[in-house]
N, C-alpha and C positions, 0 to 999 in steps of 0.2 A: 504493499498500500503506499510505504514511502517514496517508493520509487516513482510511481503514478503523480505523486504530489509534486517530484523536484520536476516530471518531464512538463507539467503542467505549467509549471513556476518559467520554464524555459521559454516553453511556446509562449508564453504571456509577455515576457521580456522582449522576445524576438520574433517580430510579426515580417516574415516575406514579402517583398512588394509583388507586384503584379505578375504574374507570371511564372513564378518561384514557386518551391515547396520545401519546409525545414523538416528533414527527414535524419531519423538515427541512424545509422549503419546496426546492423544486426551481424552479432560474429557468430557462427556456427559451428559447433564441435565436429569434428570429422572423427571417424572411428577407423581406427585398422583393422586389419583381418584377425589379428592377435586379440583386440579387444580394448585398444590404447586409446582413448579421445585425445585431437589434437584440437587445439583451438588455431580460428583464421589467424591469429596474431605469428604463430609460428609460421605461417606459409606467405608467399611471396605476393599472391593476391589479394587484390583488395575485395572486401565484400560488394556484391552489387546490388544486396538485399536490404531492407529497410524498414524502419515503422515511420509513415508520417506523425509528425506531430503537429506540422502548423501549412495551412495553405496561402497564398496571396490572392489577391484579387485577379477577374480574369484580365486579359490585356489584346488589343487587335494587333495581327500578324504583321506581315510585310506585305500581302494579301489583302488586307483591311479585314479579313475574315476575324472574328473574336475566336479566341483561344481560351477555352475552359479547361480546367481540371479533370478527368476521366476517375479520377481516385476522390477518397475523402479523408480527413485525418482519422488517425486509428488504424488505417489500410495497412498491411504489410506488401510492398512491392518491388520489383526488380526495374534497376537503373541502368543505364550505359555504364559500362566496367571506366570510363575516365571520364563520366560524366559530374557536372557541379561542382564547387569549388568548398574545402575544407575549413570548417573555422573550428574553434575550440571556446567553450565555453563552460563556465564552472566545472573544469577538469574532464568534460564529454567531450568528444570528437563528433562532430555534426556535419552536413553536407546540406549546402542550398543548391539544388538542381532545378534546372528548367523543365517545364511541363512536358516540352518535345523529347527530354529524355527518360521519362518515366516509361517504361515498354511495357510492363503486367504487373498486375496485380496477384499476391498471390492469395488464393483461397484458402479457407482452412478446412 
């Protein structure tokens, strides 16, 4: 419960501008054949999955059409490997990702 309150405080203090989403990358534990769990931090790959903490307003694209987020706060999403900008806030690694760089919603 304390983690949820901290996430809410982060998203209240940091509001993404139009066309951006604030995402907390999720580190998944990978399991070896022998049963050992290895965190993503031991790997060279960057996490591409995260939880949406906040969403900015819709914005007009270059073609004049309105770009809206196809996801909502609380969704787990997959974003482009090198998409977004990393920021650090309250010792947490977060990403500001453009709507167009979010590729999928992970359904439960």
